[in-house]
Backbone bond lengths (Angstrom), bond angles and torsions (degrees), N, CA, C in turn:
res aa  C-N    CA-C-N  psi(-1)  N-CA   C-N-CA  omega(-1)  CA-C   N-CA-C  phi
1 X - - - 1.461 - - 1.527 110.58 -
2 X 1.319 116.05 164.99 1.454 118.67 -178.43 1.527 110.58 -73.02
3 X 1.304 115.38 162.16 1.459 120.57 -178.34 1.523 110.39 -113.29
4 X 1.312 114.39 149.68 1.458 121.80 174.73 1.522 106.38 -119.47
5 X 1.315 117.09 138.53 1.454 120.18 176.01 1.525 108.30 -107.27
6 X 1.320 115.53 120.19 1.469 121.33 -177.22 1.526 110.25 -106.53
7 X 1.325 116.02 139.73 1.463 120.90 177.34 1.526 108.29 -134.11
8 X 1.332 115.38 141.61 1.470 120.17 -174.44 1.521 112.33 -84.74
9 X 1.324 115.82 136.16 1.462 121.83 177.48 1.542 111.38 -57.46
10 X 1.337 116.70 -40.24 1.478 120.44 179.37 1.527 111.06 -57.77
11 X 1.339 115.54 -42.51 1.464 119.97 -179.41 1.525 110.73 -70.83
12 X 1.323 116.07 -38.35 1.468 120.13 176.98 1.529 109.79 -60.31
13 X 1.336 116.35 -41.74 1.471 120.11 179.89 1.528 111.21 -66.45
14 X 1.330 117.01 -35.82 1.469 120.67 176.37 1.530 109.81 -60.93
15 X 1.343 115.97 -45.02 1.468 120.23 179.32 1.533 111.57 -67.70
16 X 1.323 117.20 -34.57 1.473 119.99 177.69 1.527 109.63 -59.33
17 X 1.342 115.25 -44.86 1.466 119.97 179.17 1.529 110.86 -66.91
18 X 1.325 115.95 -42.38 1.463 122.70 -177.41 1.529 111.84 -64.15
19 X 1.332 116.12 -41.29 1.470 121.07 -174.26 1.524 112.71 -100.04
20 X 1.352 116.31 -9.89 1.458 119.61 179.31 1.505 113.49 65.42
21 X 1.331 116.43 41.04 1.471 119.47 177.70 1.516 110.49 -150.82
22 X 1.318 115.03 159.28 1.466 121.26 177.48 1.523 109.03 -74.39
23 X 1.332 115.73 137.78 1.465 120.38 176.81 1.531 108.46 -129.98
24 X 1.339 115.40 78.05 1.471 119.05 -177.49 1.534 111.23 -65.63
25 X 1.347 117.55 163.13 1.458 120.24 178.35 1.525 111.79 -49.54
26 X 1.339 115.97 135.93 1.460 121.52 -178.79 1.513 112.05 102.15
27 X 1.320 118.25 -16.72 1.456 121.61 -173.87 1.537 112.57 -70.49
28 X 1.329 116.57 -20.61 1.466 119.88 176.39 1.529 110.11 -94.61
29 X 1.341 115.75 5.04 1.454 119.94 -175.76 1.524 110.85 83.58
30 X 1.333 116.28 9.62 1.465 119.44 -176.89 1.525 111.24 -81.33
31 X 1.343 116.01 149.63 1.462 119.20 171.53 1.521 110.69 -102.40
32 X 1.331 117.44 -2.21 1.463 120.72 179.00 1.526 108.09 -142.41
33 X 1.320 116.44 119.27 1.473 121.27 176.66 1.518 105.69 -103.88
34 X 1.322 116.93 120.58 1.471 120.59 -174.46 1.516 111.05 -105.58
35 X 1.311 114.86 159.14 1.450 121.12 179.85 1.528 109.54 -133.22
36 X 1.343 116.52 137.24 1.451 120.78 176.17 1.510 113.64 67.94
37 X 1.337 116.76 24.35 1.453 121.19 -176.85 1.518 107.99 -129.57
38 X 1.328 116.95 129.75 1.461 120.24 -179.74 1.524 109.03 -86.29
39 X 1.330 116.32 87.99 1.471 120.33 -175.82 1.514 112.15 -62.96
40 X 1.331 116.53 -44.86 1.467 118.44 -175.49 1.528 111.45 -74.74
41 X 1.344 116.45 -15.71 1.457 120.61 175.29 1.523 112.27 -87.47
42 X 1.339 116.46 -1.85 1.464 120.76 179.86 1.522 109.43 -70.80
43 X 1.323 116.16 142.80 1.462 121.57 177.92 1.530 108.59 -82.39
44 X 1.330 116.00 132.72 1.474 120.56 178.91 1.527 108.33 -60.11
45 X 1.338 115.63 125.21 1.460 120.47 -179.35 1.520 113.58 102.64
46 X 1.349 117.43 -11.15 1.465 116.67 179.68 1.525 110.04 -69.75
47 X 1.322 115.39 151.12 1.462 120.89 -176.64 1.524 110.26 -110.57
48 X 1.333 114.39 137.44 1.463 121.48 -177.38 1.515 110.48 -120.98
49 X 1.323 114.71 145.08 1.454 119.56 165.39 1.521 107.98 -107.36
50 X 1.326 116.14 129.07 1.467 122.20 175.79 1.525 105.70 -131.85
51 X 1.315 116.51 117.19 1.461 118.78 -172.90 1.524 107.55 60.89
52 X 1.337 116.74 -128.86 1.467 119.57 178.03 1.527 111.52 -102.08
53 X 1.324 116.95 6.15 1.471 120.94 -179.35 1.529 111.16 -94.83
54 X 1.338 115.24 153.06 1.471 121.72 176.05 1.517 109.47 -117.94
55 X 1.330 116.06 134.06 1.457 122.24 -179.00 1.524 110.59 -128.54
56 X 1.326 115.51 157.45 1.459 120.89 172.48 1.519 108.31 -128.65
57 X 1.335 116.33 132.76 1.464 121.30 179.52 1.531 108.32 -73.72
58 X 1.342 116.74 121.32 1.469 118.97 -175.51 1.521 113.95 -114.79
59 X 1.335 119.04 -25.16 1.459 117.94 -172.02 1.516 113.02 -167.65
60 X 1.311 113.00 168.97 1.448 124.58 171.87 1.516 107.45 -95.14
61 X 1.301 117.35 171.17 1.468 120.83 174.51 1.516 108.60 -104.68
62 X 1.307 116.90 127.06 1.460 120.07 173.37 1.521 107.02 -91.07
63 X 1.328 117.38 117.61 1.468 118.60 -178.19 1.526 110.42 -65.38
64 X 1.320 116.27 143.09 1.461 119.99 -177.03 1.529 110.32 -127.05
65 X 1.300 115.24 169.80 1.466 121.41 -176.65 1.530 112.04 -61.55
66 X 1.346 117.42 -32.78 1.471 120.46 179.11 1.521 111.27 -57.44
67 X 1.329 113.04 -39.87 1.452 122.73 -179.37 1.541 109.49 -60.41
68 X 1.331 116.30 -47.51 1.462 122.00 -179.38 1.533 110.59 -63.77
69 X 1.338 116.23 -40.61 1.465 120.37 179.01 1.521 111.20 -66.45
70 X 1.338 115.54 -42.42 1.466 122.00 -179.24 1.531 110.11 -57.95
71 X 1.328 116.51 -38.81 1.461 121.34 -179.04 1.518 112.31 -91.01
72 X 1.337 116.17 -11.71 1.463 121.63 -175.80 1.539 110.96 58.60
73 X 1.330 115.85 45.17 1.469 122.37 175.10 1.530 106.14 -125.98
74 X 1.344 117.54 99.86 1.466 121.03 -170.40 1.532 114.94 -55.83
75 X 1.329 118.49 -39.71 1.470 119.19 -176.22 1.524 111.82 -97.96
76 X 1.337 116.57 22.77 1.457 120.14 -174.40 1.530 112.50 -61.23
77 X 1.332 117.19 -41.02 1.470 120.01 -176.54 1.523 110.07 -59.16
78 X 1.328 115.79 -45.44 1.468 121.05 178.97 1.538 110.66 -63.10
79 X 1.319 115.25 -44.14 1.471 119.67 -178.95 1.520 111.37 -67.57
80 X 1.322 115.59 -38.67 1.458 121.32 179.18 1.540 109.65 -63.80
81 X 1.335 115.63 -43.36 1.470 121.06 179.21 1.524 110.77 -64.71
82 X 1.324 116.20 -41.28 1.467 120.55 -179.68 1.527 110.60 -65.51
83 X 1.320 116.07 -39.54 1.464 120.73 179.96 1.530 110.40 -68.79
84 X 1.339 116.19 -37.82 1.462 120.45 176.65 1.516 114.69 76.11
85 X 1.327 117.44 4.44 1.465 120.74 179.25 1.521 108.18 -88.69
86 X 1.333 115.23 81.23 1.458 120.28 -168.35 1.517 114.08 -88.25
87 X 1.334 116.35 -12.32 1.458 117.81 -168.25 1.527 108.27 75.07
88 X 1.332 116.74 -176.44 1.462 120.50 -178.13 1.518 110.43 -141.76
89 X 1.323 115.07 142.20 1.460 120.01 171.71 1.520 108.76 -90.12
90 X 1.318 115.88 139.24 1.454 122.52 -179.41 1.524 109.23 -122.18
91 X 1.329 116.24 138.10 1.461 121.38 172.01 1.531 105.76 -88.95
92 X 1.330 116.82 137.33 1.460 120.53 177.29 1.529 107.78 -85.47
93 X 1.338 116.30 112.33 1.465 120.83 179.57 1.528 110.02 -88.11
94 X 1.331 115.05 -31.96 1.465 120.07 179.12 1.517 107.19 -151.18
95 X 1.321 116.02 123.01 1.463 118.54 179.26 1.522 108.78 -73.02
96 X 1.306 115.91 157.09 1.461 120.33 -179.53 1.507 109.00 -175.36
97 X 1.309 115.79 -169.89 1.464 121.06 -179.98 1.519 109.99 -93.89
98 X 1.318 115.47 125.15 1.456 121.85 176.32 1.518 106.92 -120.04
99 X 1.327 116.27 122.98 1.458 119.51 -178.75 1.511 111.17 -118.95
100 X 1.323 116.27 160.11 1.460 120.82 176.24 1.520 108.66 -55.73
101 X 1.332 116.18 133.94 1.456 119.74 177.09 1.522 114.47 89.48
102 X 1.339 117.86 -5.19 1.469 119.61 177.50 1.525 110.40 -64.14
103 X 1.322 115.73 137.19 1.464 120.40 177.23 1.517 109.50 -75.67
104 X 1.330 115.24 153.81 1.460 121.57 175.47 1.523 107.20 -106.52
105 X 1.324 116.28 122.94 1.465 121.30 178.21 1.517 108.54 -109.65
106 X 1.341 116.79 126.64 1.466 120.38 176.16 1.528 107.27 -82.41
107 X 1.334 116.19 116.18 1.465 121.48 -176.48 1.520 111.95 -87.49
108 X 1.326 116.52 -36.91 1.457 120.00 179.99 1.514 108.88 -155.43
109 X 1.340 115.70 156.54 1.453 120.57 -176.73 1.533 108.28 -146.58
110 X 1.337 117.46 121.98 1.469 119.36 178.24 1.528 110.66 -61.59
111 X 1.329 116.37 154.96 1.464 117.86 -176.12 1.530 114.54 -92.72
112 X 1.357 118.38 7.87 1.475 118.75 177.22 1.537 111.85 -69.51
113 X 1.336 116.97 -22.17 1.465 120.49 173.24 1.523 116.32 75.62
114 X 1.319 118.33 4.76 1.476 119.54 -178.80 1.530 109.32 -83.47
115 X 1.332 114.81 117.85 1.453 120.22 -177.29 1.525 111.23 -90.09
116 X 1.316 114.65 168.71 1.467 121.67 174.90 1.536 109.39 -54.57
117 X 1.341 116.03 -46.11 1.468 120.71 -178.00 1.526 112.16 -63.21
118 X 1.334 116.71 -43.46 1.469 120.88 -179.39 1.527 110.37 -63.82
119 X 1.328 116.67 -47.81 1.465 120.78 -178.96 1.531 110.30 -59.91
120 X 1.328 116.21 -42.48 1.469 120.81 179.20 1.530 110.80 -61.08
121 X 1.335 116.76 -45.94 1.469 121.08 179.95 1.517 111.74 -62.37
122 X 1.338 116.67 -42.66 1.465 121.14 -179.46 1.533 109.79 -61.09
123 X 1.333 116.14 -48.22 1.467 120.70 -177.28 1.533 111.55 -65.93
124 X 1.335 116.54 -37.54 1.461 119.84 -175.67 1.528 113.29 -82.52
125 X 1.339 117.01 -45.26 1.470 118.65 -168.30 1.527 115.75 -134.39
126 X 1.343 118.34 -14.41 1.471 119.07 -175.73 1.526 109.79 -119.32
127 X 1.342 115.43 56.20 1.468 120.62 -169.60 1.530 113.92 -62.58
128 X 1.339 117.26 -20.90 1.474 119.73 176.71 1.526 110.90 -62.05
129 X 1.338 116.28 -21.88 1.465 120.59 -178.20 1.535 113.00 -91.33
130 X 1.337 117.80 2.82 1.471 120.13 -177.10 1.534 114.03 -50.11
131 X 1.356 119.51 -40.10 1.476 117.81 -179.86 1.533 113.88 -56.48
132 X 1.334 117.88 -26.31 1.468 120.64 177.48 1.532 111.45 -61.53
133 X 1.334 115.97 -25.98 1.462 120.06 -175.83 1.533 112.37 -77.20
134 X 1.335 117.26 -4.71 1.465 119.99 174.79 1.523 110.09 -53.38
135 X 1.330 116.81 -35.19 1.469 122.30 -178.27 1.527 113.50 -63.01
136 X 1.330 117.34 -24.57 1.477 118.53 -176.99 1.531 112.48 -95.83
137 X 1.338 117.99 -7.32 1.478 120.32 -176.94 1.534 113.49 -52.27
138 X 1.343 119.14 -40.12 1.473 117.61 -179.58 1.536 113.41 -63.37
139 X 1.324 116.95 -19.76 1.468 120.14 -172.55 1.517 114.35 -100.70
140 X 1.334 117.68 -19.80 1.470 118.65 -176.49 1.530 109.82 -72.31
141 X 1.319 116.22 161.28 1.463 121.52 -178.81 1.527 109.78 -59.61
142 X 1.328 116.24 145.80 1.466 121.66 -177.29 1.525 111.98 -52.54
143 X 1.334 116.74 -40.32 1.464 119.70 -176.83 1.525 112.09 -71.18
144 X 1.339 117.10 -25.45 1.467 120.81 -177.87 1.533 113.11 -88.95
145 X 1.351 115.77 -21.03 1.462 120.06 -172.91 1.536 113.19 -58.53
146 X 1.363 119.36 -49.44 1.472 118.77 -178.71 1.529 112.67 -61.99
147 X 1.319 117.06 -35.10 1.474 121.77 -179.23 1.528 109.87 -65.55
148 X 1.328 115.74 -48.14 1.461 120.34 -179.53 1.528 110.50 -67.22
149 X 1.332 116.94 -41.38 1.469 121.05 179.12 1.531 110.41 -59.52
150 X 1.327 116.56 -40.83 1.465 120.97 -179.78 1.534 110.94 -65.46
151 X 1.336 116.93 -40.36 1.473 120.69 177.52 1.524 110.42 -61.62
152 X 1.339 116.33 -42.97 1.464 121.50 -179.84 1.530 109.91 -64.11
153 X 1.344 116.21 -45.11 1.470 121.30 179.12 1.531 111.42 -57.68
154 X 1.343 115.56 -46.55 1.470 120.03 -179.16 1.518 110.54 -61.28
155 X 1.330 116.40 -40.91 1.469 121.09 -179.80 1.519 110.64 -65.83
156 X 1.335 117.19 -42.82 1.467 120.44 179.36 1.534 111.18 -63.92
157 X 1.348 115.37 -39.00 1.470 119.28 178.53 1.521 110.41 -65.29
158 X 1.324 116.27 -39.48 1.474 121.23 -179.19 1.533 110.81 -68.03
159 X 1.332 116.74 -31.58 1.463 120.22 -177.02 1.532 111.88 -86.19
160 X 1.344 116.42 -16.41 1.474 119.46 -175.89 1.530 111.02 -67.14
């Protein structure tokens, strides 16, 4: 299914202050700007209803060089990683109407407890913990699963 990239208004406002510029919706490449929702605290695999649409949280965003060039901020990737406010990728389980101001209802949440923020930190800086991410493999996007599985395998082999 298609993916939606969500970014939190609170985090956008933090970056506006940090960079001294306006960052209107869409500036992070997001198709959904959320308010009052802890995106990075979301558990990978949890399901949300927004309006009449259903979404599943599948991943964090790894900042890339394109992003830094687009904003013309050379050390943005490092700063973005340090801030940890990555936004979240969502799988569309059911299309529907989503309007400004629609509430987000968490319908279900897996019990592995690994959040967007934790997974991002493990992948970026705490690679010894990669085997913990085995629990989220069923929930990540199909295209990302083999990449993450391979990272976990390499880590397990190195630790054996």
